[in-house]
C-alpha positions, 0 to 999 in steps of 0.5 A: 478476674472480671477486671482483668478480663475487661482490661485484656478486651480494652488492650487489644482484639481476641484471637478470634476477632483477629482471625475474622479481620484477616478473613475479611481483609482476604476477601476484600484483597481478593475482590480488588484483585479480581476487579483489576484483573477484569478491568485489565482484561477489558481494557486489553480487549477494548485495546485490541478492538481499537487497534483492529479498528484503526488498522482496517480503516487505514488500510481501506483509506490507503486502497482508496487513495491508491486507486484514485491516484492512478493515471496521468493528467495528459489532455489527450487521456491515456486510452488511445496512444501507442506506447513505447519504452525508450528507457533503455532499461528493458522494462517489463510491459507492466511499466506501460499503461496500455490503456489502463493505469491499474492492473490486478493479479496474483503473487507471484507475478509469473511473467516478470522475474524483474518485478517479482525480485524487486518485491523480495529485495532484502528478503530470504526466501519467499517474502510476499504472502503465497496465494494473495493478489496484488494491485499495480497502478501507473501514475504521475508524481507531477507534471509539466509541459513542453515549451519548445518542439521536440523533433525526435531529439535527446534534448527537451525543454520544459516549463518546469523541472521541479522535483525531476532528477537524473535517471527519473522516468518521464512520460511524453504524450500526445494524442497519438503516441506515449513515449517512456524516457529516462533523464540523462542530465538536467540544465537547471539553469535553462530548464533543459533536460537531456534524454538517455534515448530520444523518443520514437515515432512522433514529434512533440510539440509545445504544450504536450504532456511531460510527466514524472513516471511512477510505478507502484504495487500494493501487496502483502509481504512478511515483515521478517518477524514473528509474534509470541507464538512463532507465527510469521507477522505479515503487513500491507507494503507498497513498492515504488519505482520511478527511476532506473534505480531498483524499486523499494518497498515500504511497510504500510500497515502491520498485521494485514494478510490475505489480500484478495481482489475481485473485479466486477462485471455487469451483465443485465444490471447484475454485478458479479465479483470475479476471482482473478487467476491471471493479470487483469488491466482494469477498464472502468468501462467493463469493469466499474469497480473492484472488491478488495478483501483482507484479513487482520487478526483472523477478522475479514474486511472488504472495501468496494472501490469504484473506478 
């Protein structure tokens, strides 16, 4: 009998030992699973934080570059000229600087069905986010200069026609007047362009400024998609128009919403950030900076942009 018992012990484990081994295996597996779940949750949390950090940094950089790129390289500046729209496209006043290259305001742009409609191009219903603000800049894509005088004629001879295309807007500027004109044709062999309508009020001389005009709006718009909970997904967009063709909106950073702009005012060396209720042309003499706030995944961020 004793020999049989020893033989059974040698041949295999007892039932009790098997149960103990199974329990230990389950405990080890549970611990491993718990560690895996915790590690995955930590990874997802870290990834989410990293995604938000990358998006907010990208948004701040885009805002900074957007503001600093505004304006024109005219040697006479852009604050004292009389601006004339000679494009023949019945453009809104938004397309002319009026002494300022930056305008901020609330959406929708109440005084412009032309622009509001363009911002929502390709959308069903209201695409831009309600109760949010926009930033508008007028700028140049490139610039050149006249190499011959222009006596209010439709023919214009430029030093360079690189990057220019038919229907592009061109800003002609001297110390008194700035004419926004549209290109009707280009003679690449002679660097002569023909305008849709001639400039008005002033003669432009050799050396005067000619810049490819670009008009942009940064705003928050619905992407047309929803998250897993059925909520609309918004994103930071830029609307670009530089010719008579309908402008186009491009998605920049997904997840950005609630864009708010506050121009600064300084009284007795005290800075006050002012909420906007209407369109405001930003003048760096009166408004040295603007503060732009936005949300990403319910987290708020802001950037002060010095003008």
